[in-house]
N, C-alpha and C positions, 0 to 999 in steps of 0.2 A: 624373357631376361629383364631383370629389373635394373634400371639405370639409377646410379645414385649421384644425383646433381643438386646442389644447394641453390637456394634463391639468389645468393649473391652471384653465383655462376650464370644463372639465368639473366640477371640484371646486366651482367657484362656482355653477354652475347647479344641482347636487345641493343644496348647502347652503341656497341661497336657497328652493329648492322645499320643503325640509323644514322650514325655520324659518318661511317666509312673511314674512320681514323682511330687509330689506338690512342694517340695523344689527346684528341678531342673527347674520346669516351672516357679516359681516365680523368680529365678535368671535370666533365659533367658528373662523375661519380664521386669526386673528391678523394681519388686515391692516386698513388704514383703509377706511372706507366709500367715499371717493372712488375709491381704488384698486380696490375691488370693483365699483363702477359702471362704471368705465373698462373692465375685464376683461369685464364682461357686455356693454357696448356693442360692443366689438371682436368678440365672438363673434356677436352679432346681425348686425353688418356682414358678417362672413364667410358667414353662412347666408343672408342677404338676408331675414330674418324675424324678427318680434318673439317674444321668448320668454317675456316676462312683461308683463302689464298692470299698472301701478301707478298709484295716485293717493295721495293724502295719508293715507289710512286703511288701505290694504291692498295686498298684491302677489298677483296671481293668475296662475297659469301659463296659457299659451296652448296650443292644440292642437299647434302646432310644438313648443313647450317640453316638453310632455307626452311627445311621441314621442321627443324627444332625452333625456329624462330616463331612459327605459328603456335607451336605448344608453349613456348616461354611466354609469349604475350598473354595467352590465355590463363596460364597458371598465375602469373603476376597480377593480372586483372582480377582474378578470383581471390587472391591473397589480399589485395588492397580492398576489395569489397568486403571480405570477411573481418578485416581489421576495422573497417569503418563501421560495421554492424556491432562489432565488440566495443568500439568508442562510444557509440550511441547507448549501449546497454550500460557502460561504466559510468556515463553521464546521467543516467536515470531516464532517457528518452525512449526506452524500449524495455520490454520484459512484462512480468505479470505482478500485480499487488493482490495478495490474498488477505482479506480483512474479515475477521469474525466480530459481529456486533450485536448488542442487545437490539430488540426491535425498534426501541425509540431512538437509538443512535442511527440506526439505518435510514430513518425518516428525517431526523432533526439535524443531523450533522453531515452524514456522508454525501448526499446528493449535491449540495452546493460546493463542498470541498472537492469533489470529483469533477464537477463543471469547470471550477477555477483550475484545477490541475491539468485537465485535458487541454487547455488553451495553450499551454507550453510543452505538453507531452501527449500528443494525440495518438501516438502509436502504443502507448502502455495499455495493457489489458487489466481488467479488474475481475476478481472473483469475490463476490459478497456472500458471506454466510450469516444467517440470523439464528442466534442460539440464546439459550437461557444462560444465567451467569456461570454455573458449574460447568456446563458443556462447552462454554466459551473458553474458559481457563484451560480446560483439557485440550481443547484444539490448539491453543497457543503453545502450551507445554509439549505437546506431541508433534509440533511442527506442521500440523494441518493448516495453520493460519500463520501469516508473517506476524500479525499482532492483532490485538483485540481492543474494541471500544466498550468500555463497561464502567459500571460503578466500582469504587475502590475496593478491591478485594482484601481479605485478611493477609497479614504479612506472610510472604513465602520466600524462602531462599532460592527458589528456581525461577521466580517472575519478578520483573521490575515494573513499577507503576509510576507514570507521569501524569500529573493533573493537567487536565485541559480547562475546565470551568466548574463552577458550582451550579447546581440545578435545584432551585428552591422548590420546597414542598408547599402545594397549595391546596385549599379546600376547593372541591368541585361540587357545585350544587346547581339547581335550576336558575335561570336568570330572573324568574318571578318569585324566588324564595327570599324572604326578608334578609337572610344572610348575604345575599348578593349586594346589598346596599352598604355593607360595612367595608371599612378599609382594611381590616384584619380581624381574625377570630382566633381564640386560644384552642389548643388541641382538645381541651376538656369538652368542647362542644360535640365531639365525636362519641362521647360517652352519654350525651343527652339525647341524641337523634339516632334513628336507624342508619347504622354504618355499613357501607358496602366496601369490599376488599378485593384485591386481586389475589390469585391463587398462592398458597403457602409455598415457600421455597424460592420465590422471586426475589429479586434484589429490592423491589419497592416494598414487598411485605416485610422484609427484614428491617428496613428503615422504620416503617410505621409501628411494628410491633416493639422495636427497641425504644421508640419514644414513649409508648404506652406503659412499658416497664419502668423507665426512669420516672415518668410522671406518677406512677402507681395508679393508673387508670385501668379500670375494669371494663373492657370494650369487646364485645362479641359481635362479629360480623353477622348481619342479618342474611346477607347472601354473599357467597365467595364467588367471584367472577373469574373465568378462565384466561381474560385478557383485559388490557386497558380499554380497548374499544367496547367490549362487553359491559365493563364496568360503567363507562360514560353513558352507554345506551340505557342501563338500569336507572342511573341518576335522572335521565331525561324523563323517565316514566314515573318520577315521583317516588321511587322506592327507597331513596336514602341519599346520604351524602358520602363522599369519599376524599381520602387524602392522597394525592398523587403528585409526582415531580412534574413540574411545568413542561419540560421537553416531551414527556411521554404523552402529552395531549394531542401532539402530532399524529399519533396512531388512531384518533378517534374524530368523529364528526362533532366539533365543540359548538356548533350552532344551538343556541337555546340554553347554553351552559354559562355559568359564571365562575371565575377563578378568583379566590380570595386568599391573600397571604395568610399562612398559619404562623402563629407567634406563641410565645411562652411554652416552648422556646421556638425561635426561628431556626428551622432545620433545612439543610440542602443535602442533596445527593451529589457527591463528588463524582465527576465524570472525567475519565482519562484514558490513557493508552497503556496497554499491558503488553510487555514483550518478555521473551524467554531469556534469561541471563546466559550469556555465553554464546548465543546464536548471532551469526553475522547475516544482517538483511542485505537483500539486493538493493542496488542503487536506487531503483524506482521506488521501493518501499520507503527508504530513507527520505527521498525527495518529497514523497506524498505525506509523510509524518511531518516535515517541515511546513507543509500548507496548513495541515491540521492545527499545529501548535501556533501558527502565526494568526 
């Protein structure tokens, strides 16, 4: 048999048992004594048993009331604990944050941001995905990631982009290369020396090729590298020079390399947060975005 008792009825039963008085229990619960008596009477009717014996001098709990009292305390304790957990979640102190990021963002931005966030939110879990640009945007759009960290995508009615910072493009060469002594170099230098490039389709390659088109530079990569780390390793071996965003150098061993600002024009990769329009993020994800934007 299922008994239909409300949390309010359980609270009344516990308070009457602990105070031994209808008047004191009503005062503690902030209700009138007639309202308390009515609540208790309905509970007894639902149970088909008297919970308290009362006379003009005292209130005594019955065996049925004593048995229910143990259950009521446990139920109310579990309810308070569950509400506390919900409160922690709503305040962003628990839950999971799922982030899809370009490889360079996973290295250059996320570790320090997570470390800072964890100081105030130690119970929040993180799920990090490292994806190329197109796969990253698809993960955000399909809900497999709460948000993404990437270069600015093409305008999309389904996605919202929030700028975090500008990541300047630099020339990467060996530190014993004459170019390493210069304060800046023009993009045209890449047409005069063996040029190394990351693979086609990457966000970096799109920026570099876009500059070549605007400057009407004819540049053919002598070697197309599968990653930033591989590209830098090729530069170290003296096989050419490359144009890369500064933050991406966190993916490679930069010892023995020099970074020289590229000018004419000075170009930056916009780095920001991508979210899906219309999707409500969990409080923990919103709190972490605040840390990133700060």
